[in-house]
Backbone as JSON, one array per atom type, in Angstrom:
{
  "sequence": "MKDNMITVCADERMRGLLCRLPETFERSGTVIYDKRNQIRVIEADCAGIRRQLNVKRYCVPKWYNRLVYSFVRKPKAVRAYRNAMHLKRLGIGTPEPLAFIIEKRHGLIGYSYLVTEQISLSRTFYEFGNGGVDGREHILIAFARFTAMLHDKGVYHKDYSPGNILFDDNGGKVVFALVDINRMRFGHVGMYDGCANFARLWGQRPFFEIVMAEYASVRGFDAARCLEIALRCRRKFWKRYRKRHEVMFELGEL",
  "N": [[-7.6, -28.09, -12.13], [-5.41, -28.16, -9.35], [-1.95, -28.2, -9.55], [0.37, -27.52, -8.33], [1.86, -25.8, -5.58], [3.38, -23.04, -4.21], [4.91, -22.08, -1.3], [6.23, -19.64, 0.71], [7.51, -18.77, 3.77], [8.14, -16.61, 6.56], [8.26, -17.56, 9.12], [8.8, -20.71, 10.03], [7.24, -22.27, 11.67], [4.69, -21.77, 10.97], [4.13, -23.04, 8.63], [2.54, -25.38, 8.22], [-0.06, -24.48, 8.83], [-0.31, -22.51, 6.84], [-0.12, -23.95, 4.46], [-2.57, -25.13, 4.35], [-4.2, -23.03, 3.92], [-5.25, -22.1, 1.3], [-7.38, -23.92, 0.96], [-8.98, -23.42, 3.16], [-9.56, -20.75, 3.19], [-11.97, -19.39, 2.26], [-13.85, -19.89, 4.19], [-12.93, -18.86, 6.49], [-12.22, -16.55, 9.12], [-12.84, -12.95, 8.95], [-14.22, -10.98, 6.43], [-12.77, -8.07, 5.19], [-12.38, -6.59, 2.98], [-13.59, -6.67, -0.29], [-13.42, -6.87, -3.39], [-12.05, -6.89, -6.5], [-9.81, -8.27, -5.55], [-9.63, -10.1, -2.45], [-9.69, -9.53, 1.07], [-9.1, -10.97, 4.18], [-9.35, -11.06, 7.72], [-7.88, -13.19, 9.94], [-7.96, -15.23, 12.76], [-5.4, -17.05, 14.24], [-3.73, -19.91, 15.58], [-0.5, -20.23, 16.38], [2.07, -22.22, 17.12], [1.24, -22.2, 19.79], [0.83, -19.53, 20.17], [-1.42, -16.93, 19.89], [-2.39, -15.36, 16.97], [-3.21, -12.61, 14.88], [-4.0, -12.58, 11.64], [-3.6, -10.98, 8.5], [-4.89, -11.69, 5.49], [-4.48, -11.52, 2.14], [-6.05, -12.3, -0.79], [-5.16, -12.53, -4.04], [-6.76, -12.04, -7.15], [-7.36, -14.47, -9.77], [-5.35, -13.95, -12.53], [-6.2, -12.47, -15.75], [-6.1, -14.18, -18.94], [-3.79, -13.44, -20.51], [-2.16, -12.11, -18.65], [-1.86, -14.2, -16.91], [0.01, -15.78, -18.21], [2.15, -13.95, -18.24], [2.65, -13.51, -15.46], [3.26, -16.05, -14.74], [5.58, -16.75, -16.12], [7.21, -14.54, -16.73], [7.08, -12.05, -15.15], [7.32, -11.43, -11.58], [4.74, -12.63, -9.45], [2.12, -10.62, -7.92], [1.81, -11.07, -5.15], [4.3, -12.08, -4.41], [5.99, -9.92, -5.0], [4.95, -8.0, -3.25], [5.49, -9.18, -0.76], [8.32, -9.33, -0.78], [8.93, -6.61, -1.08], [7.92, -5.65, 1.32], [9.67, -6.87, 3.14], [11.99, -5.5, 2.45], [11.29, -2.84, 3.08], [11.03, -3.11, 5.84], [13.69, -3.59, 6.53], [14.7, -1.09, 6.04], [13.57, 0.36, 8.03], [10.99, 1.32, 7.75], [7.54, 1.76, 8.2], [5.31, -0.91, 7.83], [2.94, -3.58, 7.53], [3.93, -6.56, 9.22], [5.57, -8.88, 7.23], [4.63, -12.21, 6.57], [4.23, -14.44, 4.9], [4.03, -15.73, 1.51], [1.85, -17.26, -0.83], [1.56, -19.2, -3.66], [-0.59, -20.48, -5.97], [-0.65, -22.88, -8.56], [-2.0, -23.97, -11.63], [-2.02, -26.41, -14.0], [0.51, -25.52, -14.67], [0.22, -22.76, -14.78], [-0.26, -19.65, -13.11], [-2.63, -19.42, -10.47], [-4.81, -18.5, -7.96], [-3.2, -16.23, -5.7], [-1.63, -15.5, -2.56], [-1.06, -13.17, 0.05], [0.3, -12.99, 3.21], [0.2, -11.25, 6.18], [0.95, -9.74, 9.4], [-1.91, -8.52, 11.1], [-2.4, -5.1, 11.19], [-2.46, -2.44, 13.61], [-3.0, 0.22, 13.11], [-5.47, 2.61, 12.26], [-6.49, 4.73, 10.76], [-6.91, 6.43, 7.61], [-5.88, 8.36, 4.71], [-8.15, 9.11, 3.41], [-9.82, 10.63, 4.94], [-9.15, 13.25, 4.6], [-10.28, 14.14, 2.29], [-12.63, 15.89, 1.73], [-12.46, 17.23, 4.03], [-11.48, 19.82, 6.33], [-8.3, 21.3, 7.31], [-7.73, 22.44, 9.7], [-6.52, 22.21, 12.96], [-5.39, 19.82, 12.4], [-3.0, 20.14, 11.29], [-0.52, 19.28, 12.22], [-0.54, 16.58, 11.61], [-0.36, 16.58, 8.83], [2.1, 17.82, 8.47], [3.76, 15.92, 9.68], [3.26, 13.83, 7.91], [4.32, 14.85, 5.51], [7.02, 14.89, 6.21], [7.43, 12.17, 6.64], [7.04, 11.19, 4.02], [9.11, 12.51, 2.71], [11.24, 11.25, 3.96], [10.88, 8.62, 2.99], [11.45, 9.05, 0.25], [14.06, 10.05, 0.37], [15.31, 7.76, 1.17], [15.15, 6.32, -1.08], [12.7, 5.12, -1.78], [9.83, 4.61, -3.58], [6.53, 4.66, -3.76], [4.33, 3.41, -5.99], [1.59, 3.46, -6.02], [0.57, 5.58, -4.36], [-1.79, 6.32, -2.67], [-4.83, 7.4, -0.94], [-5.96, 5.24, 0.62], [-3.85, 3.56, 0.99], [-2.07, 4.51, 2.77], [-1.66, 4.27, 6.0], [-2.36, 5.52, 9.28], [-1.96, 6.69, 12.66], [-2.69, 8.98, 15.27], [-1.08, 9.47, 18.04], [-1.45, 11.1, 20.67], [-0.29, 13.39, 19.53], [2.0, 12.32, 18.44], [2.59, 11.06, 15.4], [2.13, 8.15, 13.6], [3.03, 6.14, 10.83], [2.19, 3.79, 8.21], [2.73, 1.75, 5.33], [0.7, 0.15, 2.89], [-0.49, -2.28, 0.45], [1.69, -2.77, -1.38], [2.84, -3.89, -3.66], [3.53, -2.6, -5.99], [6.22, -0.9, -6.34], [9.09, 1.26, -6.52], [12.58, 1.3, -6.33], [15.24, 3.41, -5.72], [16.94, 6.42, -6.78], [15.04, 9.31, -5.99], [14.03, 12.12, -7.4], [13.28, 15.7, -7.44], [11.03, 16.28, -9.16], [9.73, 13.75, -9.58], [9.3, 13.11, -6.9], [7.5, 15.12, -6.02], [5.4, 14.66, -7.78], [4.5, 12.29, -6.8], [2.51, 12.76, -4.97], [0.15, 13.06, -6.31], [-2.15, 11.4, -6.41], [-3.51, 11.71, -4.08], [-6.3, 12.5, -1.97], [-7.9, 15.63, -1.16], [-8.03, 19.18, -0.44], [-6.86, 22.38, -1.71], [-5.55, 23.75, 0.55], [-4.6, 21.54, 2.0], [-2.58, 20.51, 0.28], [-0.91, 22.72, 0.17], [0.17, 22.89, 2.77], [1.42, 20.36, 3.04], [3.24, 20.28, 0.85], [4.88, 22.48, 1.33], [6.25, 21.73, 3.66], [7.43, 19.32, 2.82], [9.13, 20.26, 0.78], [10.83, 21.87, 2.33], [12.13, 19.97, 3.97], [13.52, 18.45, 2.08], [15.06, 20.29, 0.81], [14.18, 21.74, -1.41], [12.61, 24.09, -3.7], [9.78, 25.63, -2.46], [7.53, 26.77, -3.76], [7.81, 25.82, -6.34], [7.59, 23.06, -5.88], [4.91, 22.85, -4.99], [3.59, 23.69, -7.29], [4.25, 21.66, -9.13], [3.11, 19.4, -7.87], [0.34, 20.07, -7.83], [-0.16, 20.35, -10.55], [0.35, 17.76, -11.52], [-1.58, 16.46, -10.05], [-3.96, 17.53, -11.19], [-3.76, 16.47, -13.77], [-3.85, 13.68, -13.26], [-6.42, 13.31, -12.01], [-8.21, 14.35, -13.86], [-8.02, 12.47, -15.9], [-8.77, 10.2, -14.49], [-11.47, 10.66, -13.72], [-12.86, 10.37, -16.05], [-13.48, 7.77, -16.31], [-14.33, 6.88, -13.86], [-16.32, 7.47, -10.9], [-15.74, 10.28, -8.86], [-15.09, 10.66, -5.49], [-14.82, 12.9, -3.88], [-14.56, 16.5, -3.51], [-13.12, 18.03, -6.23], [-12.43, 20.6, -6.86], [-11.15, 23.38, -8.76], [-9.98, 22.27, -11.82]],
  "CA": [[-6.93, -28.91, -11.12], [-4.18, -27.58, -8.83], [-0.86, -29.15, -9.66], [1.56, -27.05, -7.63], [1.66, -24.66, -4.71], [4.64, -22.57, -3.67], [4.7, -21.34, -0.07], [7.42, -19.11, 1.36], [7.09, -18.11, 5.0], [9.2, -16.1, 7.41], [8.26, -18.36, 10.35], [8.54, -22.08, 9.6], [6.21, -22.87, 12.52], [3.39, -21.49, 10.36], [4.01, -23.65, 7.31], [1.4, -26.28, 8.16], [-1.25, -23.64, 8.75], [-0.35, -21.79, 5.57], [-0.36, -24.89, 3.37], [-4.01, -25.4, 4.32], [-4.94, -21.77, 3.76], [-6.1, -22.02, 0.1], [-8.6, -24.71, 1.12], [-9.8, -22.92, 4.27], [-9.67, -19.29, 3.12], [-13.32, -18.85, 2.07], [-14.68, -20.11, 5.37], [-12.14, -18.44, 7.65], [-12.05, -15.15, 9.48], [-13.78, -11.88, 8.63], [-13.9, -10.24, 5.21], [-12.68, -6.62, 5.39], [-12.31, -5.98, 1.65], [-14.05, -7.7, -1.23], [-13.64, -6.39, -4.75], [-11.34, -7.82, -7.38], [-9.1, -9.1, -4.59], [-10.35, -10.19, -1.18], [-8.85, -9.53, 2.26], [-9.73, -11.49, 5.39], [-8.59, -11.09, 8.97], [-8.05, -14.55, 10.44], [-7.3, -15.58, 14.02], [-4.69, -18.31, 14.07], [-2.89, -20.37, 16.68], [0.8, -20.62, 15.82], [2.98, -22.68, 18.17], [0.71, -21.78, 21.08], [0.68, -18.08, 20.21], [-2.59, -16.49, 19.11], [-2.0, -14.28, 16.08], [-4.23, -12.08, 13.99], [-3.4, -12.53, 10.33], [-4.26, -10.31, 7.39], [-4.63, -12.53, 4.31], [-4.99, -10.94, 0.9], [-6.07, -13.23, -1.92], [-5.19, -11.86, -5.34], [-7.6, -12.75, -8.1], [-6.68, -15.17, -10.86], [-5.19, -12.98, -13.62], [-6.73, -12.79, -17.07], [-5.25, -15.2, -19.59], [-2.47, -12.93, -20.92], [-1.39, -11.87, -17.44], [-1.48, -15.49, -16.33], [1.28, -16.14, -18.85], [3.18, -13.01, -17.79], [2.99, -13.75, -14.05], [3.77, -17.41, -14.6], [6.87, -16.98, -16.75], [8.01, -13.33, -16.99], [7.14, -11.17, -13.98], [6.97, -12.02, -10.3], [3.36, -12.35, -9.06], [1.95, -9.49, -6.99], [2.05, -11.49, -3.76], [5.75, -12.21, -4.23], [6.57, -8.57, -4.96], [4.51, -7.34, -2.02], [6.24, -9.8, 0.34], [9.72, -8.9, -0.85], [8.98, -5.18, -0.81], [7.73, -5.48, 2.76], [10.93, -7.22, 3.79], [12.93, -4.41, 2.2], [10.86, -1.7, 3.88], [11.37, -3.4, 7.23], [15.14, -3.39, 6.69], [14.93, 0.36, 6.01], [12.92, 0.98, 9.17], [9.76, 1.97, 7.28], [6.38, 1.05, 8.7], [4.44, -1.71, 6.97], [2.6, -4.8, 8.28], [4.97, -7.59, 9.24], [5.32, -9.91, 6.21], [4.73, -13.56, 7.12], [4.3, -15.49, 3.88], [3.23, -15.67, 0.29], [1.44, -18.57, -1.33], [1.23, -19.15, -5.09], [-1.19, -21.68, -6.54], [-0.51, -23.05, -10.0], [-2.85, -24.98, -12.25], [-1.49, -26.73, -15.34], [1.71, -24.71, -14.88], [-0.08, -21.34, -14.81], [-0.65, -19.09, -11.82], [-4.04, -19.29, -10.12], [-4.86, -17.54, -6.86], [-2.0, -16.05, -4.88], [-1.98, -14.98, -1.24], [-0.06, -12.49, 0.86], [-0.06, -13.08, 4.62], [0.93, -10.34, 7.06], [0.29, -9.46, 10.67], [-2.91, -7.47, 11.06], [-1.83, -3.9, 11.79], [-3.41, -1.75, 14.49], [-3.29, 1.59, 12.65], [-6.87, 2.56, 11.83], [-6.92, 5.88, 9.96], [-6.34, 6.58, 6.27], [-5.93, 9.74, 4.22], [-9.45, 9.43, 2.86], [-10.5, 11.61, 5.79], [-8.79, 14.61, 4.19], [-10.86, 14.44, 1.0], [-13.4, 17.14, 1.8], [-12.3, 17.79, 5.37], [-10.52, 20.9, 6.52], [-7.02, 20.94, 7.91], [-7.59, 23.11, 11.0], [-6.34, 21.29, 14.07], [-4.73, 18.6, 11.94], [-1.79, 20.54, 10.56], [0.62, 18.47, 12.66], [-0.58, 15.3, 10.89], [0.13, 16.82, 7.48], [3.54, 18.08, 8.56], [4.4, 14.62, 9.92], [3.14, 13.06, 6.67], [5.3, 15.38, 4.57], [8.34, 14.42, 6.65], [7.47, 10.73, 6.37], [7.22, 11.0, 2.58], [10.47, 12.94, 2.39], [12.11, 10.17, 4.42], [10.77, 7.55, 2.0], [12.13, 9.42, -0.99], [15.49, 10.13, 0.65], [15.81, 6.39, 1.26], [15.0, 5.68, -2.39], [11.46, 4.33, -1.82], [8.79, 5.3, -4.35], [5.3, 3.86, -3.81], [3.68, 3.78, -7.25], [0.17, 3.66, -5.77], [0.57, 6.38, -3.13], [-3.16, 6.8, -2.65], [-5.27, 7.58, 0.44], [-6.19, 4.01, 1.35], [-2.61, 2.8, 1.15], [-1.27, 5.19, 3.79], [-2.33, 4.13, 7.29], [-1.71, 6.3, 10.33], [-2.65, 7.02, 13.91], [-2.16, 10.13, 16.0], [-1.02, 9.07, 19.44], [-1.08, 12.24, 21.5], [0.6, 14.29, 18.8], [3.02, 11.53, 17.74], [1.89, 10.45, 14.28], [2.82, 6.94, 13.13], [2.56, 5.78, 9.49], [2.56, 2.5, 7.62], [2.34, 1.6, 3.94], [0.13, -1.13, 2.49], [-0.65, -2.48, -0.99], [3.04, -2.34, -1.78], [3.43, -4.7, -4.73], [4.05, -1.71, -7.03], [7.16, 0.05, -5.77], [10.37, 1.44, -7.22], [13.66, 1.63, -5.41], [16.31, 4.15, -6.38], [16.91, 7.87, -6.56], [13.77, 10.02, -6.2], [14.32, 13.54, -7.53], [12.24, 16.66, -7.07], [9.8, 16.15, -9.94], [9.05, 12.49, -9.24], [8.86, 13.17, -5.52], [6.3, 15.95, -5.93], [4.35, 13.99, -8.53], [4.04, 11.14, -6.03], [1.36, 13.18, -4.17], [-0.96, 13.39, -7.21], [-3.34, 10.57, -6.22], [-4.11, 11.95, -2.78], [-7.49, 13.33, -1.84], [-7.67, 16.82, -0.35], [-8.21, 20.48, -1.07], [-5.61, 23.12, -1.87], [-4.8, 23.96, 1.8], [-3.91, 20.28, 2.3], [-1.35, 20.43, -0.52], [-0.02, 23.83, 0.53], [0.91, 22.53, 3.99], [2.27, 19.19, 2.79], [4.33, 20.54, -0.07], [5.82, 23.41, 1.96], [7.11, 20.97, 4.57], [8.21, 18.38, 2.01], [10.2, 21.03, 0.12], [11.78, 22.29, 3.35], [12.93, 18.83, 4.41], [14.39, 17.96, 1.01], [15.88, 21.38, 0.28], [13.65, 22.16, -2.7], [11.84, 25.33, -3.73], [8.42, 25.28, -2.05], [6.56, 27.17, -4.79], [7.97, 24.88, -7.46], [7.04, 21.76, -5.46], [3.45, 22.94, -4.99], [3.15, 23.78, -8.69], [4.37, 20.32, -9.72], [2.12, 18.51, -7.25], [-1.01, 20.42, -8.28], [-0.26, 20.06, -11.99], [0.22, 16.31, -11.66], [-2.91, 16.12, -9.5], [-4.96, 17.84, -12.22], [-3.63, 15.5, -14.87], [-4.31, 12.37, -12.83], [-7.85, 13.25, -11.72], [-8.96, 14.55, -15.12], [-8.05, 11.18, -16.58], [-9.49, 9.24, -13.65], [-12.91, 10.88, -13.67], [-13.47, 9.97, -17.32], [-13.86, 6.36, -16.19], [-14.8, 6.56, -12.51], [-16.89, 8.54, -10.09], [-14.8, 10.84, -7.89], [-15.85, 10.7, -4.24], [-14.54, 14.11, -3.11], [-14.55, 17.7, -4.32], [-11.84, 18.24, -6.89], [-12.11, 22.0, -7.05], [-10.84, 23.74, -10.13], [-8.94, 21.53, -12.55]],
  "C": [[-5.64, -28.22, -10.69], [-3.06, -28.6, -8.93], [0.4, -28.71, -8.93], [1.18, -25.91, -6.72], [3.0, -24.3, -4.09], [4.34, -21.72, -2.45], [6.05, -20.92, 0.5], [6.97, -18.39, 2.61], [8.29, -17.72, 5.85], [9.34, -16.92, 8.69], [7.85, -19.79, 9.98], [7.48, -22.77, 10.46], [4.83, -22.69, 11.92], [3.15, -22.28, 9.08], [2.79, -24.57, 7.21], [0.09, -25.52, 8.04], [-1.39, -23.02, 7.38], [-0.63, -22.73, 4.4], [-1.84, -25.25, 3.25], [-4.83, -24.18, 3.94], [-5.77, -21.68, 2.47], [-7.4, -22.8, 0.22], [-9.54, -24.13, 2.17], [-10.16, -21.45, 4.14], [-11.13, -18.81, 3.11], [-14.26, -19.11, 3.25], [-13.96, -19.67, 6.65], [-12.24, -16.94, 7.86], [-13.17, -14.22, 9.05], [-13.32, -11.15, 7.38], [-13.87, -8.74, 5.53], [-12.56, -5.87, 4.06], [-12.69, -7.05, 0.64], [-14.41, -7.05, -2.56], [-12.96, -7.37, -5.69], [-10.51, -8.79, -6.56], [-9.93, -9.14, -3.31], [-9.35, -10.24, -0.03], [-9.67, -10.03, 3.44], [-8.77, -11.35, 6.57], [-8.92, -12.41, 9.66], [-7.28, -14.71, 11.75], [-6.65, -16.95, 13.87], [-3.84, -18.62, 15.29], [-1.59, -20.89, 16.08], [1.75, -20.94, 16.96], [2.55, -22.16, 19.53], [0.51, -20.29, 21.22], [-0.5, -17.69, 19.33], [-2.18, -15.28, 18.28], [-3.18, -13.88, 15.21], [-3.58, -11.82, 12.64], [-4.26, -11.73, 9.36], [-3.89, -11.09, 6.14], [-5.3, -11.89, 3.09], [-4.91, -11.99, -0.2], [-6.19, -12.43, -3.21], [-5.98, -12.7, -6.32], [-6.75, -13.5, -9.13], [-6.55, -14.2, -12.03], [-5.9, -13.43, -14.9], [-5.67, -13.55, -17.87], [-3.87, -14.68, -19.96], [-1.59, -12.72, -19.69], [-1.04, -13.16, -16.72], [-0.16, -15.97, -16.92], [2.42, -15.26, -18.33], [3.63, -13.33, -16.37], [3.47, -15.17, -13.8], [5.21, -17.54, -15.08], [7.76, -15.75, -16.88], [8.19, -12.48, -15.74], [6.8, -11.94, -12.71], [5.51, -11.68, -9.98], [3.29, -11.25, -8.01], [2.24, -9.88, -5.55], [3.53, -11.61, -3.46], [6.38, -10.83, -4.11], [6.19, -7.85, -3.68], [5.29, -7.88, -0.81], [7.68, -9.3, 0.36], [9.87, -7.41, -0.58], [8.8, -4.9, 0.67], [9.0, -5.81, 3.53], [11.95, -6.1, 3.63], [12.57, -3.18, 3.02], [11.22, -1.9, 5.35], [12.86, -3.18, 7.47], [15.49, -1.91, 6.73], [14.3, 1.08, 7.19], [11.66, 1.73, 8.82], [8.57, 1.11, 7.67], [5.59, 0.35, 7.61], [4.08, -2.96, 7.77], [3.68, -5.87, 8.14], [4.67, -8.68, 8.21], [5.57, -11.31, 6.79], [4.9, -14.62, 6.04], [3.66, -15.03, 2.59], [2.98, -17.09, -0.18], [1.02, -18.39, -2.79], [0.65, -20.49, -5.51], [-0.94, -21.71, -8.04], [-1.42, -24.19, -10.47], [-2.37, -25.19, -13.68], [-0.31, -25.82, -15.68], [1.48, -23.21, -14.88], [-0.57, -20.88, -13.44], [-2.16, -19.06, -11.67], [-4.18, -18.18, -9.08], [-3.48, -17.41, -6.24], [-2.4, -15.3, -3.62], [-0.78, -14.28, -0.62], [-0.55, -12.53, 2.3], [0.84, -12.14, 5.42], [0.26, -10.32, 8.42], [-0.77, -8.39, 10.44], [-2.38, -6.26, 11.83], [-2.89, -3.15, 12.58], [-3.77, -0.35, 14.02], [-4.65, 1.61, 11.95], [-7.29, 3.71, 10.92], [-6.23, 5.88, 8.6], [-6.51, 8.02, 5.82], [-7.22, 10.05, 3.46], [-10.12, 10.55, 3.66], [-10.16, 13.05, 5.42], [-9.44, 15.01, 2.87], [-11.59, 15.76, 0.95], [-13.23, 17.83, 3.14], [-11.29, 18.91, 5.4], [-9.26, 20.42, 7.19], [-6.83, 21.56, 9.29], [-7.53, 22.08, 12.12], [-5.64, 20.01, 13.69], [-3.45, 18.92, 11.16], [-0.59, 19.67, 10.94], [0.65, 17.11, 11.97], [0.0, 15.48, 9.49], [1.63, 17.1, 7.47], [4.29, 16.76, 8.78], [4.36, 13.76, 8.65], [4.16, 13.53, 5.63], [6.71, 14.9, 4.93], [8.51, 12.93, 6.4], [7.73, 10.47, 4.89], [8.62, 11.41, 2.15], [11.48, 11.87, 2.81], [12.08, 8.99, 3.45], [11.62, 7.85, 0.78], [13.64, 9.54, -0.78], [16.11, 8.75, 0.75], [15.62, 5.62, -0.05], [13.78, 4.81, -2.52], [10.39, 5.16, -2.52], [7.6, 4.36, -4.5], [4.51, 4.31, -5.04], [2.17, 3.96, -7.11], [0.01, 4.37, -4.43], [-0.77, 7.09, -3.03], [-3.69, 6.75, -1.22], [-5.44, 6.3, 1.24], [-4.95, 3.2, 1.62], [-1.63, 3.43, 2.13], [-2.07, 5.14, 5.09], [-1.6, 4.98, 8.32], [-2.58, 6.33, 11.57], [-1.92, 8.18, 14.57], [-2.23, 9.8, 17.47], [-0.52, 10.23, 20.29], [-0.11, 13.18, 20.82], [1.74, 13.59, 18.1], [2.31, 10.74, 16.65], [2.75, 9.31, 13.72], [2.19, 6.52, 11.8], [2.97, 4.36, 9.12], [2.01, 2.43, 6.2], [1.76, 0.21, 3.7], [-0.05, -1.13, 0.98], [0.62, -2.08, -1.72], [3.66, -3.21, -2.87], [4.02, -3.86, -5.85], [4.92, -0.63, -6.4], [8.39, 0.14, -6.66], [11.4, 1.85, -6.19], [14.82, 2.26, -6.18], [16.14, 5.65, -6.12], [15.54, 8.45, -6.88], [14.08, 11.51, -6.21], [13.12, 14.41, -7.22], [10.95, 16.42, -7.85], [9.04, 14.88, -9.57], [8.53, 12.52, -7.81], [7.58, 13.97, -5.36], [5.12, 15.3, -6.66], [3.76, 12.82, -7.77], [2.8, 11.47, -5.18], [0.08, 13.3, -5.0], [-2.24, 12.62, -6.92], [-4.07, 10.86, -4.91], [-5.38, 12.77, -2.88], [-7.12, 14.55, -1.01], [-7.83, 18.08, -1.16], [-6.88, 21.22, -1.08], [-4.87, 23.36, -0.55], [-4.04, 22.71, 2.25], [-2.57, 20.25, 1.58], [-0.39, 21.56, -0.17], [0.81, 23.5, 1.76], [1.9, 21.41, 3.71], [3.47, 19.55, 1.93], [5.34, 21.53, 0.5], [6.78, 22.66, 2.88], [7.99, 19.98, 3.81], [9.39, 19.1, 1.36], [11.26, 21.45, 1.13], [12.7, 21.15, 3.76], [13.93, 18.42, 3.35], [15.22, 19.05, 0.35], [15.46, 21.84, -1.1], [12.93, 23.5, -2.57], [10.36, 25.0, -3.49], [7.39, 25.62, -3.13], [6.61, 26.22, -5.97], [7.37, 23.52, -7.11], [5.51, 21.78, -5.48], [2.92, 22.97, -6.41], [3.2, 22.41, -9.36], [3.28, 19.4, -9.18], [0.71, 18.8, -7.76], [-1.2, 20.13, -9.76], [-0.42, 18.56, -12.22], [-1.11, 15.82, -11.11], [-3.99, 16.38, -10.54], [-4.94, 16.81, -13.33], [-4.18, 14.15, -14.47], [-5.83, 12.32, -12.69], [-8.71, 13.57, -12.94], [-9.09, 13.24, -15.85], [-8.9, 10.19, -15.8], [-11.0, 9.42, -13.75], [-13.61, 10.64, -15.01], [-14.02, 8.56, -17.23], [-14.51, 6.01, -14.86], [-15.47, 7.77, -11.87], [-15.84, 8.98, -9.07], [-15.58, 11.15, -6.62], [-15.54, 11.92, -3.38], [-14.52, 15.3, -4.07], [-13.17, 17.93, -4.91], [-11.45, 19.72, -6.93], [-11.81, 22.28, -8.51], [-9.71, 22.88, -10.69], [-8.63, 22.25, -13.85]]
}
């Protein structure tokens, strides 16, 4: 039985709609992701304005984490919402945060929801997994500069993986946005941590050579050292990952 629901929204005109969302979620909109968590895109009328909402429902945590997220740590939806607000203040691309909703049952967290504007950017870095870089060097250079900007502003995305970096190339002007941002760290990002942040990305050696050369140039680091750190951390991450999961792209020599 649900005994409490906490809703925080950036636009109070949406509160009525959002308070009904837990009851209407499973019959609303279009599912675009459905694994442990589920994401739906929902068309909504808010004060006469038609809006396209991205609603992520986080699964009910396992019993131990239910205690942790109820009494010790902020739930993922809360952290993602607050992190998005902070990124917006820094001028960093991310979907516009609209609300978070936390359901509680018998005092413990149940489902939680993050509501954002649906973003128009359509490409992710999965496309660089086995693909070459010829003709797309400008995207990688722009990405390296974007990441350097993040780190210079003290933003460290702990899950900096291909599906969490959205982009579009608009006539040579590359625009980026970050998603799945509940796990972030804010503070100084030095050379080692900055280079290690690229470890989860898909791509072959030429991908990393271009990205790390530009990243090092922007941040004033040694390019050879940056590439060595990034590749070493990449080897360590993917060796561990493939013990438990199938890897969907060519790793090359590890």
